[in-house]
N, C-alpha and C positions, 0 to 999 in steps of 0.2 A: 367329846360330845358337846356338840353346840346347843345354844340354847336360843330358842328363836322365838319373838312374839309376830305373831301375824294378826293383823285388822282386816276383817271386809266389810264394806258397804251394804247400804240397802239393796243395791241391785244385784249385789254377789250373792244376797241371801234371799232375793224377790221372790222365790217360789219353791215347795219342795225338790223338784229336779235340781234347783243350784245349791238348796243347802245340800243334796248327796255329794254336787260337783266339788265344793267346798270340803266335806268330809274326806272325800278322794285325794285331796291335794292334802290334807292334813296328815292324812295314812302314810302318800306318798314321803313327806318329809321325815315322818317317824322312823318308816324305812331304811331311810338315809343314816339314821344314827343319832337323830337330833332331837331334844325335849322341844314340845311345842308348848305354847301358851297362845289361845286365839280371843280375840276380842271382837265382838259383832255389834252391828247395828241393828235396828228395826226393819223388816221387810221394806222393801218399796213400796212408800206411800203409805204407810203406815201411822207415822209420827203425825203428817197431815191431816189424817182421816181423824185421828185420836183429838186434834189442835180442833179439828170444826166443830164435832161432836159438843166440847166444851163451849164454844162460841157460840151454838146453836142455844145454850141455857141463858149463856152470861156473854155480851161482846168484851167483856175486861172481865175475867173469871180470875180468881185469887190464884195467886202465884203457887203458893204452896201445893195446892191441890192439883193444878197443872201439872208439877213436876211426877204428884205421884201417878198421874193417870198415864202421863209421858214415858213413864220408866218403863211400864208395862209391855212396850214393844219390844223393846229388848229382852224382856223375860222371855217374851213367847221363842223368839228367835234362838238365846243359848238352850233352851229347855228342847228344840227341835234337832240343835243339831247334834246335842248330847246323845238323844236317842236315837240319829242316826250314825253316828261313829260307833255304840255300843252294840247296835245291832249288824254291822259292819265286822263286829269282833275287835273294835279298838277301845279300849276301858278311856271313859272321859267321864269328867263332873263337872256340871254347870254352876256359876257364881252370879247373882245380881252384884252391884256395886257395893250395895249396902252390908253382904255377906263375905266378901274380900275386906271390907273396911277401907273403903276409898272415901278418905277424910277430906272435905271442903268445907269452905267457909260457907255461910247460909244465904248468899245471894240466886235467890231461886232464878230459875230459867237461864241463868249465866253463871253459875258457883263455879271456884277454882279448887285445883286441887290443893290440899295443905299437904298429905301425907299419905302413903299405902304401906298398909300391912299383910306383907307378902307371905306371913307364917304356914297359911292355908293351903297357900300356890303350892309353896317351895315341899310341903308335905306329899302333897297330891306329886305333883313332879317325880318326888324318889318313890313314890309307890308305883311308880310307871305308867302312871294317868297323863291323858290330854286336859289340860285346864281349859273350861269355857266361862269367859267373863262377861258381862253385859256393859257396853259401852255407852259412854254419853252420862252414865250418872254416878252419884257417890252419897254419902250422908253427911250431914253437918254433927256437930259436937252434942246436939241436942239429939240426936236419932232422927231429924227429918230427912228424906228423900229427897235428893237435889238432882238438878239438870246442870249441865256444861254448856248448853248451845248449840246452835246449831254446827255442825260437824265434830261436836263432842268425842266422838268416838274415835277420831284420829290421835286425839291427844289422852284418853284411855290408855291407847295403845303404846305409845311413847312414853307416858309415866310408868306403864306397869313394866314397860322392857328397862326404864332406867330404874326402877327399883330392884327389879331382879339381876340388873347388871346384863341382860342379853347381849348376845353375839349381835344380833341385827333385830331391827324392827321393821317387816314388811307391811306395808298398807298396799291392799287389793282392793282395787277399784274397777271402773270399767273402761279405764285407758289403761295402754300398756307401757306407760311412762309420762314421764315429764319432756313438751316438746318445746322446740324452738318458739313457736306460736300456738296458736289455736288452729287446728290442722281443718275445721270446719271454714276458716277464714283461709288459710293459705294451704291448700291441698298436698302442698310437697313439702310440708314442713316436717323437721328431722325429728326423730325423739333422740334426745339426749342419754350419753353414755353415764354421765355422771356431772354431777352439780354441785356447787357448793351452798352450806348453810346460809350463807351471806346472801347469793345469789335468788335461792328459793324464797328465803324470806319477803325479796323484794319483789320477787315474782308475784308473790300469794297477796301480800299489801298492795300490788299495783292492778289486781284484777283474775290474775290467774286461780282457777278454781280448785285445782287437781289436790291441794292440801289447803288444811284450815290451819292460818297462821298459827295461832298458839301451840300446835302440835309442833311447828318446824322451831319456834322458840323453846320449847322445850326439850325438844332432841339437840339442838346448838348449845343450850346451857349445860346437861349432863352427856356431852359426848356421843349422844345413841346413834349409830349410821342407822339410816333411813334407807328402804327401796321400795320405790313404785312402779307397782307390777299389775297384772289384767289378771282378773280373775277367771275371763272365759279364754283366753289366748298364750300359748306358753310365748316365755321371752325371757331375756336378763333385766328390762325393766330400766329404771334409772335409779343410780345410786348418788344419796344427796349425802354428802361428808365434808370434812375440813379441808381447807384449802391445802395443797400438797406445794410447798416450797420449791421441789425438786419436779414439779410438774410445769409445762407452758401450759397457762389458761388461755382458752380464746379469748379474743378480742370481745366478741359479743357474743352472750350464752342463747340470750331469748329477747322476745316481744312481746310485752305484756298489753294488755290495755284494759279501760274502765268504761262501759257504758253510762254507769250510774251519774255523772259530773253534773254539776251546775255552776254558773258564774255570777258573780256579783260586782257591782262598782259603785261605790259613790264618788261622787264626781265634783271637784271643785274645794274640796273644805281646807282649814287653814293648815298650813306647814308648817309645825309647831309640836314641841313634845308634850306625849301622850295622847296624841289624837288617836296612834293605831290602837292604844289600849281603849279608848272612848268608842271606837269603833268595836272591836272584837270582844269585848269585856261582857257585854251584854250577851253576844252570840255565843261565847260559851257558857254563861248562867243559864241560858236554855239549853244548853245540853247538845249543841249544834257543833260538830266535827270539823275545824278548816283544815283543808288541805293545802294548795298551792297560793302563794300569795304574793300581789307586785304592788308597789309603790311606785309612782311617776308624780315626779314635782316639776310644776311649771313655772315660767318665767315670773307670772304674776303672784308668786308666793301661795299658791294655795298647789293641792295636792290630790289626784284619782288614787284610789285605793281600791284595787282589785283582788278578790279572793275566791275559791272555789268550796263549796259542800257537798253533800251526797243529794243525788237529785230529789228524795225523798224530802228534804229538809229547805228545799228553794223556796216554798212559799211562807214558810214561817218565818225562814232568814230575812226575806224581802219586807216581811212587815216590820219585823225587828227594824232594820235600816231607814225604812220609810218613816217610822217614828223618832228614831233620834237624828235623822237627816235636817231638821229644823232647828236644834238645838247646835248642832254642829255648822249650821248656815251653809250647808250644802247646797250646789246648783242645780243637781239631780240624782236621782238614783236608779240605775240599769240593771236589768237582769237578762240570761241565757241561759235556758235549760234544755237547750239543742248540742250540746257540746261532749266530746269525749277528751280521755286523756291516753297518749298511748306513748309508751317508755321502753327504751333500749335496757337492758340490764347484762353485766358481763366485769368480772372482776379484772378482766384484760384492761379495761381501761384505765386502770391507773397508772401506766407504764406506757399508756401510747395516746399522743396527741393527735387532733384531728378528727377524731370520732363526730363530735358535734356538725364540724362545718359539713362531714360528708351526709349526717343525717339530714340537715337541713337543705342540702342542696336537694337530694332527694325527695324531697317533699316539693320542694319550689318547683324543680321537673313535671309534676303531675299538679301543677297549679293548688297546691294545698296551703293555704296562709296559715301561720303557727299564731296562736291568740297569747300565749304564754309558755313559759319557759322554766323548767326547773331542774336541778344537778344535784348529785352526789359523788362519791367517789366512785360508784359504780353503778350509776344510772344517769338519763338524762330522759327525762318526760315533757311532751309539751300539751299542749290543749289547741285540739282543732276542732271543727264544724261537724258534726256527728254524722254526716251526709258522707265524709270525707274519710270515715274509718278504715273499711275494708280496702278501700284503693292505697292508704296511707300505711297501712299494715303488711300488706303485698308490696310496694313499692321499697319499704325497709328492708323486707326480707331477701328481696332480688337484690338491692345495692350490698348488701352485707354478706349476700352468698351464703345463707344461713342454711340450705339444702343441702349444701356441701359440706364435708369433712372441715372445720374452722381453721381459718387464720388463727395464727395463735401470737400473742404479745411476745416478744423477746428481751 
């Protein structure tokens, strides 16, 4: 008998009809002889509604009380699903994160899971019950309710699967798997049968919104097989697992992109030791995360230093650069918040040359100028003008034939 942890997102439980649909899926898996633990999010839109209420009272509400408020969204869902299952003749019991005792640190609104006491869950499973656990939430050492941040229900599901040593963690969402790129940009994007944890981590960090990045990190760390499925249509979904040395890996698994990019350049600073720290030190102290970095040294002994940040941090970072430009004797500070990052991802790159040149050729053929380049073993990222995003993604998807059964690295 297999133990399966299933996580259902907000759209999957967005109405009583959809909650009934989830209940029937759970009963179907039980009928196949599986033990089932279900993790659910709040009903679609509920977390945003609760947060709006808090901010109507105080634009910067106390974070401890925000966690108390937001955790009620999942409590509604677990109760409704348990009521539905019991009505359909399937014994079920619901638990909040605190009742299971999902122990977290005390970082309200963005807590991290430290430990899970799975005793209650195992006892109910042994008694033949379906166990339903509220996602997105836990409790700290002092008994305060905490939440895990956006997408935290994915992390709850994976963490429970790890603690219970489940055979598989199934993430049900509004898409039927992981695609070679966003089907809204490339209609003939292909659903991937499987992808490695490493590739999925890159895709998530580079802009793919299918899975929360912390959940993928957790699954990789504890060797939890993950499967992304649709709660609305039947299908095998996409399995996320370790790279199999016996498998021939596709050269490119997918194309990720991120619209939330901005670029800043400080021009003509002295080319000397410590200058990078003098630029990025104040940026880091302002809690601004830097992504890509390029430094170009000129013949006159000065350097141009360019880096990217999240678009929301653009104005703040620009202000910091302007403040330090006089100290550094810089000629100019420039910025551009109308750029995007497009990335090829694939473990097959490790053993195959020529991927970068093929990528650059495809973009050049469509008149798309590359502003910055970043590479790793399994990805190549470029920064381009945001008006070329969809054209660039489609060009690369066609160039690498990602709508077809993939070419493999040998």
